[in-house]
Each structure stands twice: as C-alpha cells, then as structure tokens.
N, C-alpha and C positions, 0 to 999 in steps of 0.2 A: 820840167822839174822848178819847184820854187827858186827865187832868187836868193843870192848870199845869205845867210843869216847875220842877223845884227846883233851883238850881244847887248843887252842894258842893263846898266848897273842895277845889282838888287838894293832898293831901298832899306833903310834902317828903322826902327820904330822912331827913332830920334829925328829922323830926314827932315829938314824943314819944308821939304816940298810936298810932303804928305800931310793930308789934313787931318787934327789930331781930334775932330768931333766925334762923338759917339751918341747914339739914341739913349737917351738917358733911362725912357721906360723900360727897355729890355736889360740897360746896365743894371738895374736896380731888382731885378729877379734873379735867384739864385739858378745855377744849373742843375738841369735834372741828372738824376743817377739811373744809368743805363744797365740794365742787367741782359747780358746777350745770351743767348740759348741757341743751340743748333737747331736749324729748320731745312734740314736736307740739303744735300748736293754741295755741300760745303760752305753753305751761307748760314748766317748767324742773324737771329731777329731780335728786337727788343721794342720798348715803347717807351715815348717820353712826355712826362707829364708838364704841361705848358698853360699859362694862363688863357682863357678864354679872352679876357679884355686886359689887355695890358695897363691899362689907367686904375683898373681895380684889381689887382694879381689874388687878391684874397678873397674874391666872391665866387669864381666858379673856376675848374680846372679841366682841360680837355687832355686826351692820350693821343700821340702821335705814333703811329707804327713804323718802323723804322728796319732796313735790311741791310746787310753787309758782306761783302765778301773780302776775306783778309787777304793781305799782300802775300804773293806767293814767295817772296824772299825777303824774309824778316830783318835779316841783317843788314840790307839796302833799302829797308822802308823810309820815306820820308815823312808818310802822315796819310792822312785821310784825304780822298776825292770826293767830294759831295755831288751828287748828280741830280739835275732835274731834268726829266724827261720833256716836257710841255705839258700842253692841253689848251689853258690850265683845266686840272681836274682828273689826269689820268692817275692811277696807283704807281707810284716810284718803287713800291715794293714789288710788285707786280713784274713791271718792264724792267727793273734791273735783274731779276731772276731769269727773265726773257733773253735777254740782250748783253750780260757782263760778259759774254765771250764770244760777241761778234767783233770778228779782229779789226774790222775798219773804224771800228770805235774806240774799242779797249783792246789792245794790242797784248801780246803776252808780256811783251817789254815794260809796258806802264802798268799791268798788273802786278808786275814783279814789285813795285816801286810804292804802289798806294793802295791802302784799302778803300775799296768802292763801297760807298754807302748812299744809298737813296731812302726817301721816305714818301709816305701819302702826305701831301699839305693837308693843313688844316680845312675840312669841309668836304674831303675826297675821300673815297673806298673807306678804309679803315680807321680814319682819322677824325672824329666827328663828323661822319657824314651828314651832307643835306640830303634830307628826303623830303620830297615834294608830292609825295603819293602815300596813300593809306596803306599798301603793301606791294609785294612786285607784280602781281598780277594787274593791277589798276597802273602800273608804271609801264609794265610791256605792252599792255594794251593802248594805252595812249602812244606812245613812240611807233609802234606798229602802224598806228593809222594816222600819223602825222602828214600834213599834206607835204606834197613834193614844193622843192622850190617853183614858185609862179613864175613861168615863161612870158606872161602876157598878162596887161592890167585885168583882165577878165578874169584869170585865175588866183589873184591875190586875197581876196576876201576870206575864204578858209585857213590860208597861211597866217593871214594877221591874225584871225580870232584864235587859232591854235597856240601862236607866241603868248598872245593875251593871257589866255588860260593856263600856260604854264608860268608863267610871272604870278599869276594870282595865287596859284596853287603853292609857289613857293614861298610868297607872302605870308599865306596863311599857317602852312606847317613847319616852317623854319625860321620863323620871325625873331626867334633867341640868337641865332646864329649869324644871320645875313650881315649884320651890322658889323660883324668881327672877321670877315673873309678877304679883305683887302690886302694886297701884296705887302703892304709896310708892316702887317702884322705877321705875314710867312716870312718876311726877312727877320723880325725879331725872333722867330721859332729858330731860323736857320743860325742865328748866331749863338743862340742856347744850345743848339746841339754842336756848333763847333767848340763851345768850353766843354759840352760833356764827353767829347771822345777824347780831350787834352789838347786839342791844335791851339798854338799862339795865333795863328793866324789862318784865315779860308783858304783852300784851296778846291775850285770849283769848276764844275762844266754844266754851263746852261742851255738847254736846248728849245727853240721857239720861246713860247711863254718863259720858260727858264731864263731867258736873256732878260728881261725884263726885270726878273726877281733878281738876277744878278746885279743888274744896274741899280735898282732901288737899294739892295744890301750895301753896295758900294759907294752909297752916298750916304747912307744910314751909319755906315761903319768903314769910313774911309781907310782908317789906319790899320784894319783888320785883314785886308784883301794881302794875300801872298802871290796867289796867281788866279785869274779868272778869264774862262774861255765862254764867249757869246758865240752860240753857234746856231745859225738860222735865225738871224736876230733883226731889229726893227727899229722905228723911231719912237725912243721911249716918251717924249713929249708927245707926239703924236697919238701916242696908245693913251694916255692919261687926258688930256686935254685938248692936243691940237697945237698947231707953232704960230697961231695968233689969236686976237680976241674973238673971230668968228669962227675958229675952225670946230669947235663942239657943236657946231650946227651939221655938222657932217658925220655918219656912221663912223667907228673906228676904223673897219677897213677899207671904207672909202679915203679916209685919211691916209691910211697906208697905201692906198693903192695898188690892194690884192687883186684888181681886176686886171691891170697890166701885167702881173707878175704869172697870173693863170693864163693870160694869151700869149705871153711870151713862153712859158712853158709849154703849151700847147703847140706851137710852132716848133719848138724843140722837139717835142716828141714825133711831131711829123716827119722832121728832118731825120731823127735817127731810123725812123722807121724806112724811108726811102733808102737809106744808107745801108740799112740791114738786108733790103730786096727782099728774096721769098722767106727769111726768117721773121718778117713782120706780116701779119696775115692782113693787113690794110695798105699794103703797099704797092700792089700792082695799079697800073694806069698812073692817073693823078691823084692822090689823097686829098689835097686840100679841094679840088672840083668835087669829087666825090663826097666829102664833108659838106660841101654848100647843098648837094642835093639831097642829102640826109636831113638838113634844116629845111629845106623847103619843103618835104614832105610832112615835118610833123609841125610844121607851122601850119599846114592845110588840116591834117588829122594825124591821130597818134598811130604808130605801128602797134600791131598787138603780135605776140610770139611767146609761146609756151604759158598762155595764161596770164602774161605780164602786158601791161599799157605801156607804152612808151611815147609820151606828148612831148612838147618842146622842152618843158621846164625841165622834164626829168633826165632827156636827153643830154642839155646843155649843163647840167649839174653831174652828171657822170663822168662826162668829158673835162668836168674840171676836178676829178680827181687824179692827181699829178705828181700829189707829195713822194710818193714812193715811187721810183722808177722799175722796179721789180714788177708793180703793177700793169705796167704798160702793155706789155704783150697781151695780156687779158680785155683791155681797153682796147686795144686795135683789133684783135676778133670780134668784140661788140660792135664797133663801128662797121666791120665789115658785113656783119650780119644784117645790120640795120640798112646798109646799103644795098644787100641782096633782096631786102624786103622791102625795099622804098615803093614799089609799084602793086603791092599786095594790097587787097582791101583791109581796111578795119573791121576788126569784128567786135563789137562793144558785148559787153556780158552784164549781169546784173550787180559783178562785185564793186564796180563804184558806187551804184547805191548803198549796198552793205555798208562800205567804208564810210560814206558821208552819214548813215546812222550812227556806225561806232565811235565817229568823232564826237556828234552830238552828244552820245551817251559819256564819252570819256571827259568832255567838258564838265559834266555833273560831277564825274569822277575827282577830276582836279580839283574844284574847289570844295571839295567834302559834302557833296550831296547826300542826304540818308536816303534820298530815292534811288540811289543807284545798286543795283543789284550783285555788283562786282566788288568782289576785296573782302577782308578777312578783318580791317582795321588795324593789323599789326603792322606796327612801321618799320619794315627791316626787309631789306633785301641787300645784293650783293654790288651791283653796279650801277653808282649814280653818277657817271662820267657827264651826262649832258646836263644833269641839274648843279653840279659841281662847275662845270665851264660858266655858267652864265652865272652861278654865284659869285666867282670870282673876277669873270671879264667884266660883269655889270658893275661890280662895286669899283673896279679900277678904272671907268671911263666915263668922261661926260658925253651924253650922246641926245641929239634931239628926241623927243617925246611926242611928237605930233605926228600921226600918221601920214597925213597928207604930205610932210615933206618925204617921208620914204617914197610914196607912190611917185613923187615928182622926180626924185633922186633915180630911181630903177630907170625912170624913162630916159633921162638923161644920160645915166652913166653907160646905160646900152646905146645911145648914141656915140659918145666918146669912146668906148670901147666894146665894140660891136660882139654881138652875142653874149660875152663873159660880165659885162659892165655891172648888172644887177648882183651879181653874185656877191659882191662886195658890200652892197647896200643892205642885203636881206638876210645875211648869214649869223648875224647876232642879233635881229630884230626882237628878240625879249626881252633886249636892254631897255628898249623905248615905254616897256611897262614897269620897270624893276621899281620895286617902293623907293622913295627918294632918301630915306634914313638908312639905306644900305649903301648908296652910292657914295665913295669916300677914295676918291685917287690920290695917290701919294703926290703932294703938291711941288715936289723939288726941295732943293736944288739938284742937278744933273750932273755938275760940274765940280765936285770936291775933289781933289787931287786924291790920288791913290797911287799904287804900284801898277806897272802897265799892264794892260787888259788887252786880248787877244779876240777880235771879233772876226769871226769864219762866215762866207756865206755864198751861195751857189749863184753862177750869173744869173741863171734863172729859176729863180724859187716862186712858187706859185701860192706859198703861203706869208713869207716873209721877203718882199723885192728887195733887191741888191740895194736900190735905192734910198730904201727906208734903214737898212742896216748900215749906210754911210752916213745917212742922217745921225743917227743914233750915235754911232761912233764919233761924230764932230760933238755932239752934246757931252760925251764924257770928256773929264780933264785930260786922260791919258789913255788913246786906245789905238790899234792900230788893226787894219783891215787885211784880210786873206781871202782872195775869191777864187774858188773853185771853179774851173770853167766846165760847167756842167748844168744839166736843169734836173730840180728835185728839191727837197727842202730837207735842210741841215746834212749834217755827216753822217747821221742815223740812218739815213736812206741814200744818200750820196755817196758811193765807194771812190777813195781816192787814198792811195797809198802815200802820195805826196802828200796830202793833207794830214793825215794821221802823224806822220814822221814829224810835221811842222809844229802839230798841237802838242803832241807828245815831249819834244825837246822845249818847247814852252813850259810846260807842265812840270818838268822836271829840273830844267836848268834856267828855266826863266829867260830864255832868250827868243826875241822876236823874230818872224820873219823879216826881210826886208820890206822897206816902204815898196807899195807896188807890186808886191809879189803874188804869183798865181799859182795855182796847181790844177793838173789835167786829172782828170776822171781815169779810172780804171778799165773802162770800155764801153761799148754798145749795150744798154740794157736789152736789146733784143737778140744778143749775140748768145 
C-alpha cells in the first residue's frame, strides 16, 4: 500500500506562494456559451466556439466538441474534472464515452463528486480536424500501405519516403490550421472551457500527452490550478527543446529515452510471463532465449504465416506494443507462434510488389496529384488520429531535420539499447519534414508556482519512462511523484486500486501521498 498520506495546505488565490501570472491572449477572449444536450447513456454533449488564432480572435473561430458525464451525487459535487486521454490527437469525446466507467480510472466514489468532461482538442476528430488527404479512401489506402518500422538500414528508404509524403500532404491540405495547433493554444482553449463550466479553478487529469498539456496550462495559468494529476508523465522541457543547447539535435522520443522504457517494459512482460507459467503462451523453456532465436531468424529472412510477412522491423515493432498489459497475452501467443515457425521456409508472394506499387500511388494521392484515380476530392472522414498526432507533436517539438541524422541515430541507438533503440528515433520521423512555420513549441517557463501537482508513473512505462516523469516533476515548481510498481502506460492501462485511491484522495481533498510513496498493481496481466 502507499505510504502515509501527507496533508498539503490548500492555497488561496491570494497566497503569495502562487504565481499570479495569466496568459493575456486567452484572458482577453470571453468564455464560450455551452448548450448541453443529451447524447445517450447519461452523457451530455456540447460545442465550444474558440478563436483559431488567439492573437487575432476576431479573424476566425473553430468549434470544439465536448462531452460530459454528470456527477452522480449532485449534493456532494465539487465541480468539473477535465480529462485529456493523451495521443495527442485521440478523440476525448470517444474515449470518455468508452472509459468513464472504468473503475480503476474513475471509481464510483470519484464520479459521485465530479462531472467528468473531455473534449476533442483542436485539430482532432470533431474539433477543426486536420485532414491531409482528399477523402477517406485516399487516407485509408495511404496508411494501409505505410511501410513497417525499418529494422535495418536497407529497409529505411521507403519508410523515410512515406514520412515525407505525409508531411507534404499535411502542409498542402491543412496549411491554414497547422500554425495554430501547438499545445499553448490548447491550454488557452482549456482555460476558456474551465470558465465556460463555471469553475473558479481547474481540476484536471491528464494522461500521456495530457501531462504535457497540464504542465503548459499550469505555467500559463498558475493561479487557476485547483488540483492536477499528470499520469504517465514526461520531461516537459525535453518534449519541447531538450535539456541543453544541443538536445534539439535528437528526436523527441530519443530525448525522452523511450527505447529504454520499451526495453524495461519488455523485460517486465517476460518476467510476468514466467511467473504466470502455463497461463502465458510463451512461458515454456526460457522466454528470453526463445526471443533471441526469433530475432536471429527474422534477421536472416522473414517468417510467413497466414498470408502475413513478419520481418525484423515488424517483429520488433510488434514486441514494443506494451502500453496496455491487457494485450500481453496476445503478444505472448504471437511470439510463441513465431518461435514455432522459426525453422519453416519463407514463402514470398506478390503482395510485396503490389504494396510497393500502392505506396508509389499513394505518394501521388497524398500530394494531391490529379493523376491519381483514387479519391472523390471530398475532404471528409472520421478518424484523423495519425494526422492530428503529427500536427500537434511536430508543432510542440524542435527536432533534427537532416535525414542522415536519423539514419546515424537509428544505428547508434540500436547499439545503446539493443533491438528497441531505433523505435525512439523513427516513431515521429514525419516531424523532420514538417513545415517550419508550424513548429511553435511552448518556450517556458516551467516552474511558475502553483498548487501542488500529483505525478503518477509506472516503474516501467514504455511510452513515458519513469526517469522522464521524475525530471518533469522536478521542472515544475510544486509536484510530487507516486510510482506504481508495474509495467504499462498510465493508470488508464495499469490497474492499481492503491493508485486509484491516492489519486481520488488528492482530487477530492487535495491531500498528496507521502514523499517516495509507491503503489502495487492489482495482479499479473496473464492471470
């Protein structure tokens, strides 16, 4: 169980320890009016009109999609708990609808006290979405034929070409939106939403990217933070620029050392597999030795099964999908299958040649070539996650723009962190080609004094390693870290009754866990 709780005095708005700074651009804009209407299963939905460009609020407005699940005990209601589920670029509306009743994330006791509110952030889903393709057919074709993560230098060229094609397509089709999608603008939106629901101060739970949004908000509106949970957190300066003058010469996930987080989480998955015994499909014998045999095979040639091609890059990328421990049993079964097939001959098909042709065709589609036979020219489709992810991440981070730098780093990181090193180098490669006019990281500061902030992180997190969460907490003026002794990404996926209780106590009573507190997880994912 977590350590003894330590009461933290609740600051008042006049407390000299709290910075009175407020962002003037957002403060000059009136709060939007929200008209909530029922949208099934007890939820209410609304739209909020906000400026596209806060420096010129009269020029153009955009509508943000919101969803609310009202508090179940109105007589004890504290206010609104705003939730950002991460991404960036995921639909907050869809995720709250899916996850509002997950008891390890939002217990009945918590939902009694708060309205839960989430929203599609600007550029995502139904909030002025970034569309980089002429229609859904073109978009789906592009991503269906996107090259796998390259496992060797020889497989890099198609991946680099596709990353550039995506950046060029977004620059052409979304040029009006891209310069306005950095997180400082989303923080301004959040403050308008806080005012719109009538809360004097913000109560907030940010997950993954949502921790970065929370940290930016806390420094743009330090006196308006009531309580803030940063869950699956990061090194905030590292996300924007890095920690020194040379750090922008590294991709953002290399600065965050995501490769080490993936490697540690993979080891934790294998440990849990061994502990589960027959409950884990990969547990027989020595799983680590079996993993090496799989790698040796796919380095020589791919494994073919059920019409699919498993080459080295595909296998490594699949093994790195560790954020949700609920998916570990399926991963273990796949690894066992690959191990069983390690000595079977590879059966190439014409699919690879067809895929290469499709990639070339999609390159024309993405750049708007009139020669493309695919697409209706109607710029409308529902799921723009990958486009929105890059539109925000690339706006928020200074990264290298020289392809050779990425090629060199992929090799050196694979040496530093065997197998998984290159994943942190290449996973946001599109940002190397992003239009410079749309790269606008929040410049800081990061340490304006606020009410106490709670940072929660798994011991082994493949997306936001613990070391980065600790660094980010140290960058803030007043933050405490709670470590969950498990593997996986954030409380959204790592179940811990202990952590849920600590977060709930903090959000309701503003009482922090003791310094150095830790929480166990609720069980083995293979059980």
